[in-house]
C-alpha positions as CSV (number, residue, x, y, z in Angstrom):
1,M,58.7,167.2,88.2
2,K,55.5,164.8,88.9
3,G,54.8,161.7,87.5
4,T,56.1,158.0,87.5
5,T,59.3,157.4,86.3
6,V,60.0,154.4,86.1
7,P,57.8,150.6,86.8
8,I,57.6,150.2,90.8
9,D,59.5,147.2,91.8
10,R,57.6,145.8,93.6
11,S,59.8,143.3,95.4
12,G,62.5,145.7,96.8
13,L,59.4,148.1,98.2
14,A,58.0,145.2,99.8
15,E,61.4,144.0,100.8
16,F,62.0,147.5,102.1
17,L,58.8,147.7,103.8
18,R,59.2,144.5,105.7
19,R,62.8,145.9,106.7
20,R,61.9,149.3,107.7
21,R,58.8,148.0,109.8
22,E,60.9,144.9,111.6
23,S,63.3,147.5,113.0
24,L,61.3,149.4,114.4
25,Q,59.9,149.5,118.3
26,P,56.2,150.5,119.2
27,E,57.9,153.2,121.5
28,D,60.4,154.8,118.8
29,V,56.6,155.9,117.3
30,G,54.8,156.8,120.1
31,L,52.6,153.5,120.9
32,P,52.5,150.9,124.4
33,R,54.4,148.1,124.0
34,G,51.5,146.0,125.9
35,Q,52.5,142.8,127.3
36,R,51.8,140.1,125.1
37,R,53.7,141.3,121.4
38,R,55.1,138.6,119.7
39,T,56.3,140.1,116.8
40,S,59.5,141.5,116.2
41,G,59.1,145.4,115.4
42,L,55.7,146.7,114.4
43,R,52.8,144.6,113.5
44,R,51.4,145.3,110.0
45,E,48.0,147.1,111.5
46,E,50.3,148.8,113.5
47,V,51.7,150.3,110.9
48,A,48.8,150.8,108.5
49,T,47.5,153.5,111.7
50,L,50.5,155.1,111.4
51,C,50.6,155.9,107.8
52,H,46.1,156.5,107.9
53,I,45.7,153.4,105.1
54,S,44.0,150.4,105.9
55,A,45.5,147.1,106.9
56,D,44.3,145.4,103.9
57,Y,46.3,147.9,101.3
58,Y,49.6,148.0,103.3
59,S,49.7,143.8,104.0
60,R,48.9,143.9,99.9
61,L,52.0,145.9,99.3
62,E,54.3,144.0,101.3
63,R,53.2,140.7,99.3
64,E,54.0,142.4,96.3
65,R,50.2,143.1,95.6
66,G,48.1,145.5,95.0
67,P,47.7,149.2,92.7
68,H,50.4,151.4,92.5
69,P,50.3,153.3,94.9
70,S,50.3,157.3,94.5
71,E,52.7,160.2,95.5
72,Q,50.1,160.9,98.3
73,M,50.1,157.0,99.8
74,I,53.8,156.9,99.7
75,A,54.6,160.0,101.6
76,S,52.1,159.0,104.0
77,I,53.9,156.0,104.4
78,A,57.3,157.7,104.8
79,Q,56.0,159.5,107.3
80,G,54.8,157.1,109.8
81,L,57.6,154.9,108.9
82,H,59.7,157.6,110.2
83,L,61.9,157.3,107.4
84,S,64.6,159.2,107.5
85,H,65.0,161.9,103.5
86,D,67.2,159.9,102.2
87,E,65.3,156.2,103.3
88,R,62.0,158.7,102.0
89,D,63.2,159.3,98.5
90,H,64.6,155.5,98.3
91,L,60.9,154.6,98.8
92,F,59.9,157.3,96.4
93,R,62.5,155.4,93.5
94,L,61.0,152.0,94.3
95,A,57.4,152.9,93.9
96,G,58.6,154.8,90.6
97,H,57.9,158.1,91.8
98,H,60.1,161.4,91.3
99,P,61.3,162.0,95.4
100,P,59.9,165.2,96.9
101,V,62.3,168.6,96.9
102,R,64.2,169.5,99.8
103,G,64.4,172.0,102.1
104,G,61.7,174.6,103.1
105,S,58.9,173.7,100.8
106,G,58.8,170.3,102.3
107,E,55.8,168.4,104.6
108,H,58.5,165.4,105.4
109,I,59.5,165.9,109.6
110,S,62.5,164.2,110.0
111,P,62.6,160.8,112.6
112,G,64.3,163.4,115.2
113,L,62.0,165.0,115.7
114,L,58.9,163.2,115.7
115,R,60.3,161.4,118.1
116,I,61.0,163.8,120.0
117,F,56.9,165.2,119.7
118,D,55.8,161.4,120.5
119,R,57.1,161.7,123.4
120,L,55.3,164.8,124.7
121,A,52.1,163.3,126.6
122,D,51.3,166.4,129.0
123,T,51.7,169.3,127.9
124,P,50.8,170.7,124.3
125,A,52.7,170.6,121.0
126,E,52.9,170.8,117.4
127,I,55.0,170.9,114.6
128,V,54.7,174.0,112.3
129,T,56.7,174.5,108.7
130,E,57.7,178.0,108.1
131,L,55.4,179.7,107.2
132,G,53.2,178.8,110.1
133,E,51.0,175.5,108.4
134,T,50.9,173.1,111.2
135,L,51.0,169.3,110.4
136,R,51.2,167.5,113.9
137,Q,49.4,168.1,116.9
138,N,49.2,166.5,119.8
139,R,46.5,165.9,121.6
140,L,46.9,168.9,124.2
141,G,47.6,170.4,121.5
142,V,44.6,170.6,119.3
143,A,42.7,171.6,123.5
144,L,44.5,174.4,123.8
145,N,44.2,176.0,119.9
146,G,42.0,174.0,118.3
147,D,42.7,171.2,115.6
148,L,44.8,173.5,112.9
149,T,46.1,170.4,111.0
150,R,42.3,171.1,109.4
151,F,43.1,173.8,106.8
152,T,43.6,174.1,103.3
153,G,45.0,176.3,100.7
154,P,46.4,179.5,102.3
155,A,44.4,179.7,105.4
156,R,46.8,176.6,106.3
157,S,49.2,179.4,107.2
158,I,48.2,181.0,110.6
159,G,49.4,184.4,109.0
160,Y,47.9,184.0,106.8
161,R,44.7,183.6,108.6
162,W,45.9,186.4,111.0
163,F,45.1,188.7,108.8
164,T,41.9,187.4,106.7
165,D,39.9,185.2,109.4
166,P,38.4,187.1,112.8
167,A,38.5,184.2,114.6
168,C,41.9,183.5,114.4
169,R,42.6,186.1,116.3
170,A,40.1,185.6,119.1
171,L,42.4,183.0,121.2
172,Y,45.0,185.9,122.1
173,H,45.0,188.7,124.4
174,P,43.9,191.5,122.9
175,D,46.6,194.0,124.0
176,D,49.0,191.5,122.0
177,H,47.7,191.2,118.4
178,P,49.9,194.5,117.3
179,L,52.6,192.4,118.2
180,H,51.5,189.0,116.6
181,S,50.5,191.4,113.7
182,R,54.5,192.4,113.4
183,V,56.2,188.9,114.3
184,F,53.8,187.2,111.1
185,A,54.9,189.5,108.3
186,S,58.4,190.3,109.0
187,G,58.5,186.1,109.3
188,L,56.8,186.3,106.1
189,R,59.4,189.2,105.1
190,H,62.0,186.5,105.9
191,V,60.5,183.5,104.5
192,V,59.9,185.2,100.5
193,T,63.2,186.7,100.7
194,L,64.9,183.3,101.4
195,R,62.1,181.3,99.2
196,G,62.2,184.2,96.2
197,P,59.8,185.3,94.1
198,R,58.2,182.2,92.4
199,S,57.8,180.6,95.9
200,W,54.3,179.7,97.9
201,A,55.5,182.5,100.5
202,A,55.5,185.2,97.9
203,H,52.4,183.6,96.4
204,L,50.9,184.6,99.8
205,Q,51.9,188.1,100.3
206,K,50.8,189.2,97.6
207,L,47.4,187.6,98.5
208,L,47.9,189.1,101.4
209,F,48.1,192.3,99.8
210,D,45.1,192.3,98.3
211,S,43.5,191.9,100.9
212,S,44.4,193.3,103.9
213,A,45.1,196.6,105.0
214,E,45.8,195.7,108.0
215,F,48.5,193.7,106.2
216,R,49.7,196.3,103.5
217,E,50.0,198.7,106.5
218,V,52.0,196.3,108.6
219,W,54.1,195.2,105.4
220,G,54.9,198.8,104.5
221,E,57.1,199.4,108.2
222,H,59.4,196.8,105.9
223,E,61.0,194.6,109.6
224,I,63.0,191.4,110.0
225,G,63.4,190.1,112.7
226,I,60.7,190.7,115.3
227,R,60.6,187.8,117.8
228,Y,57.9,187.5,121.0
229,A,58.8,187.5,124.4
230,H,59.0,184.1,126.4
231,L,55.5,184.6,127.0
232,K,52.4,184.2,125.1
233,R,48.7,185.1,126.3
234,F,45.9,183.2,126.1
235,V,41.9,183.8,126.2
236,H,40.5,180.1,126.3
237,P,37.2,179.8,125.6
238,Q,36.6,176.6,128.6
239,V,39.8,178.3,131.1
240,G,40.3,181.2,130.8
241,A,43.4,183.5,130.2
242,L,46.8,181.7,130.0
243,E,50.1,182.7,130.3
244,L,52.4,179.9,128.8
245,T,56.2,179.8,127.3
246,C,56.6,178.9,123.8
247,Q,59.5,177.1,123.3
248,A,60.9,176.4,119.7
249,M,63.1,173.6,118.9
250,L,64.5,174.0,114.9
251,D,65.2,171.1,111.9
252,P,67.7,173.7,109.8
253,D,67.4,171.2,107.2
254,Q,63.6,171.5,106.5
255,G,62.5,174.3,108.2
256,H,60.4,172.9,110.7
257,S,59.9,173.9,114.2
258,L,58.6,171.9,117.3
259,L,56.1,174.1,119.3
260,V,56.2,173.0,122.6
261,Y,53.6,175.6,125.1
262,T,54.5,174.5,129.1
263,A,53.6,177.2,132.4
264,V,55.4,178.1,135.4
265,P,54.1,175.0,138.3
266,G,52.9,176.6,141.1
267,T,51.0,179.3,139.0
268,E,47.2,179.8,137.7
269,S,47.9,179.5,134.4
270,Y,49.2,175.4,134.8
271,E,46.6,174.8,136.7
272,K,44.6,175.8,133.9
273,L,46.7,173.2,131.9
274,E,45.9,170.3,133.7
275,L,42.6,170.6,133.4
276,L,42.7,171.3,130.1
277,A,44.2,167.7,130.0
278,V,40.8,166.5,132.1
279,I,38.8,167.8,129.5
280,G,40.7,166.3,126.1
281,A,41.2,167.9,122.5
282,Q,38.1,169.9,121.8
283,D,37.3,172.2,118.7
284,V,38.3,176.1,120.7
285,S,37.8,178.1,116.9
286,G,34.4,178.4,117.4
287,T,33.2,179.6,113.9
288,A,36.5,179.5,111.8
289,S,36.5,178.9,108.1
290,A,38.0,175.6,106.8
291,G,40.6,177.1,104.2
292,T,40.4,178.8,101.3
293,P,40.4,175.8,98.8
294,G,42.3,176.5,95.5
295,T,45.6,175.1,93.7
296,R,49.3,175.3,95.1
297,P,52.1,176.9,93.5
298,A,55.8,176.2,93.2
299,R,56.6,177.0,96.1
């Protein structure tokens, strides 16, 4: 259910935002503390940066002024302030909106998962949904995989891109392509069964069935529970072949996973990861499409 349900509680919203901001320390959200900090908690400018909004806009909310914030704006503020799901829902109600539905369809990342992610600066890491939609990447994650958060529509899912965009496969060792196809089809089948025939996962399955002969063939095998071995093999355009271990930490409430890529110390892949840190975040996805536009049906 969408839309505003009650008038905005400006004083309650302002007080809640102020209290949450003052309760957070820079290290809680991956920011440096600095030497001249006198503010208790975060500065308004720091919160605005975390929420991807202007400092003026955020300051007006704390002063009980400004326009009625949209659901998208409130969601961004909730994520930037590292709110729990209960706190996020409370924030939505203060702003006069229905809270988003919880579960596998949600994109709100839990504070615990964010705190771990914020501390991963020296190894590639990303947070993905149960459909392989990348919600967050750190700098080394972008250096390894390219900016995966830029995709829109069905192409947000790496499984969808795998079967519809040849550029998606260029980063992975050709000998492993059949396994990737089986893993993505198996994973999608699990989510379709879990979320039902009217879910976004079921919509993706239909799109892929109509557009990819390979997907139809792999889907027809009815495999479930297909997973990768310990290593993933990459073919990076700047540093060449990489063998990385991908560890996943699952948030069972949301179905999000924190993926962390590491290499065995002393190996050639370890040295190449260190080189990637020097090269920095670059677009390694070539001419991959920016995604398929369109309206997302209910998940």
